[in-house]
N, C-alpha and C positions, 0 to 999 in steps of 0.2 A: 504494500500500500504506500503510495506517495502522498506526502502532505507538506505544507509549508509551515514550519515551526515559527512561532512568533519571534519578533526581533529581540525582545527582552525575555529573560528567564529569571527565576528566583533561585539563588544559590547561597546557602549558609547565611541567610538573613538579609541578603542584598539583591536588588534588581540590577542585573548586569547584561550586556549584550551576549547573545548566544555564542558568539565567537570567543568570548573570554571564559566560558564555562568548561574548563578542561580538568582532567584528572590524570595522574601518572599511571603508567602501565603496571605498577606494583600495587594498584588498588585491589584490596582483598576481594571485593564483590565481583571483579572481572574474572577472578580465578575460581571462586567457589559459589557464586550465586547468592551471596549474602546481601540481598537487596529486598526492600519491601516497597510496594507501590500501590497506588489507587488509580482508578479511572473515574473522572467526574465529568458530567455533562453540564453545560450552561446553555440556556435557550434565550434567544433574542425574539421578542414578540412585537417588534416595531417601535416599542417605547422604552423598554429597559431590558437588560440582560439578567437572567435569573439562574443562579447556580442551584442545581437540584440536589437536595438532601445533603448539603455540605457537612453539617455536624455529624451525621451518621457515617459518612465516608471517613471523616477524621477519626472518629472513635475506632473504626475498624482498622484504620491506618496504624494507630498506636498498638492496638491489640495484636496485630499480625507480628510485630516486632517482638512482643513479649514472649512468644513461643520460643524464640531463639536468643533471648536476652540481648537483643540489639536495641540500643537506646535511641529514642527520638528526643533530642535535647531542646525541644521547643514546646511551649504549651499549646493546647488545642486552639486557644484564642489566637496565638501567634500564627499558627498554620492557616486558620480561617482568614485572618487579615491579609496574609501573604497571597492566598488564592484570589481574594477580592482585589487586592492591589495589583496582582499580575494582570488581571483583566483590564483594570484601569490604565496601567502603564502601557499596555499594548493597544489601548483605545479600541478594544474589541466590541464591535456592534454587529456580530454575526453569531449564530449558534456555533458552539465550539466544544472541544474536548480538552480537559485539563489533566495533566499527568504529574502528580506529586510523587516523589520517591525518596527514600533514604537508604544509605548503604554504608557498609564498613569500608573505611579508607585504608591507609597504609598500616598493615598489621602483620607483615611478613607472610609466612606460609603456615602460621599457627591456626589450628582448627579449634583451639579452646577459646571460642568467642564468648565474651561476657559483657556486662554492662559498661565496663571501663574501656572497651574497644573504641577507637576513634570512629566517629560517624559523620557523614555529610548529608545535608538535606537539600533537595532541589525540586524545581517544578518548571514545566514548560507547557505550552498550549498551542492549539492550532484550530482554524475553522474546520467544522466537521458536519457532514450531512449523514446520509444513510450508509451503514456498513454493508448491509445486505439488501437485496431486492425485497421491498415490502409487499410485493405481490405473491411472495412465496419462494422458498428455496428447497433444494433437494438435500438430503442427508444420508450418510452411510454409517452403519454401526462399525466402529473400529475394532480391529483385533487386539489393540492395545487396551489394557484395563486401567481404570483410574486408580491411582495410588490410594492407600487408606491410612487411617490412624495407626495401623500396625507398623508403618514405616515413616511417614511424614504427615504433619498436621494439615488436612485439607482445608481447614478454616483460615490458614495463613495465606495472604496474597504475597508470596515470596517469588522472587525472580526465578530461582532454581526449580520451583514447583512446575513451571510452565514448559519445561523440557518434555514432560509427559504430553502436554497439549500440542506441542510442535510435532511430535511423532504421529499423533492421531490426525492432525491437520494434513501433514504430508501424505499420509496414506489415503485419506478421503479425496484429496485433489488428484492423486494418481488414478483413482478409481472413477473420476469424473463427477464427483459430488461437490456441492457448494460448502458443506460443513459436515463435521463428524459428530457422532454420538458415542460416548464412552460408557461401558458397563462397569459396575463395581467388581470387587474381587469375587462376589457370589454370583455374578452373571446377571444382576439386575441393573436397570437403567440408573445411571449416575447423573451425568450432565454432558454438555458439549464442551469443546476445548476452552471456550471463554464465556460460556453462557449457562444459565440454569435452563431446565426444560419443564414444560407443562403439557399434560395430556388431558384432553377434554373428552368425556364419555357421559352421555345422557345428562348433559348440562352440569356435570360436576367437574371442577378443575382439580386435577391431581398433580402433585409434584413430588419427586423423591425426597425422603427425609435426609437430614444431615448424616445419619448413620450410613447412607448409601454413598458417602464420600462427596456429597454435594457442598459447594460453597454456600455460605450464608449470604446470599446475594441481596443487595439493597433494592434492585429492580424487582427481584423475586418477591421480596417482602411488600413492595409497593403494589404489585399485581394482586397479591393475596388480599390486601386491604381494599383495592378497587373492586375486585370481584365480589367481595362481601357486600359492598355498597350497591352493587348491581343485582343482589339477591341470588347469587350463585352459591352452590355448595363448594366448599374448599376442603381438600384432604391431603395431608402429607402422608404418603403411603409408599410402600415398596411397589415398584412397577416392573413387571417382568418384560423381557424382550417381546414375547408373544403379544402382551397387552398393547404395546405401543403400535404394533401393526394394525390392530383392530380399533384404534382410536377414531373418534369422530373428527377431532382436530388436534394438532400438535403445534406448539409455538415455543420459541426460545426467548429468554429475557436476559438482559445484561446492559451495562452502561453504554457500551459501544453499539451493541445490536438493538438496543431498546426492546421492542416487542416484534419479533420476526416470525411469520407463519412458516411452518414446514409442511410442504404439500406432498412430499414423497420421501419414503425411507427405504433404502436398499432396493430402489426401483419400484416399490409398491406404493400405489396411490393412497394417500391419507384422506379419508372422507370423500368429498367431492373432487379433491385434487386442486381446490382453490381455498383461499383464506375463508375460514368459517365464520358464522354469525357471532359466536362468543368471542373469538379472537378480534374481530373487527370492532365489537362493542368495547372490549377492554382497551384496544388501541385508541379509540376515539376519546375515551375518558382520560387516558394517560396524556394524550396530546393537549386536552383542555387544561389539565393540571399543570403541566410544564409551561404552558403559555399564560399562566396566571388567570385562567378563566373559571376556576373552581375555588371559591373562597374557603371551602372546608379544608382544603389541603394547602392553603397559602403558607402555612408554617413549614412546608417542605422546601420552600423557595427562599433563597437569599438574594435580594436585589443588589446589583453592583453599583448602579448609578442613582 
């Protein structure tokens, strides 16, 4: 994916030109994946730019590092102000994607990472539209399994964790699909490489539980609340591979993907083979919320200007 990164980035508490944000080749995170990141969307509605669920993203940002005793040496308020300030510094008046991350710096080749290890914090942003075709995508179930709590915490958004996602994505692209679906160690549906997954059957929305190695997604949580408002039944339950083939509708959720319909899996048509009624209704409500057209959820939005 090609994108134009903003002119200014935030690095260790300062706004600096992108060209000045450099790290040495001895940076620990380059060698061992000791980095933590978030993906945050901000939406321009013609009048203001609204960052979506900023506080919730920052809470998860800090939580992810705690799994590995990697310190985020700025307060949540500092990070929030930095994300708002980054948008202002770049005079951003388009819908965009914000990528904050922190990582272990020069620490030799020592694997004993702890709270005293030197860390750096940075963020960049870029204008961003649709990641996938919102008319529906194809997916293939990967032969690679999603890692579990038996090896690595799935709840942590760590750089190293996404090597698993890269393998699944490479495989699905080789096989001609738009996106992959990973099963957990027990052979049940887990998630996509960068998205949670929802299955709709008889007007009930089902999503794999965290025990299926699913990330505790913020868009996932948003959809569950939206669906309840729309009077749909919601269930966090184990979903077998067979069940997903028989779904009425399937869609993915994530910051980058937003809400993306899946219209075929392993070459098998899902439902009518087009975005379903439930999916379209959830998408419509989501777009109203992020555009500041739903007062009930205005607390999910942080205005920039």
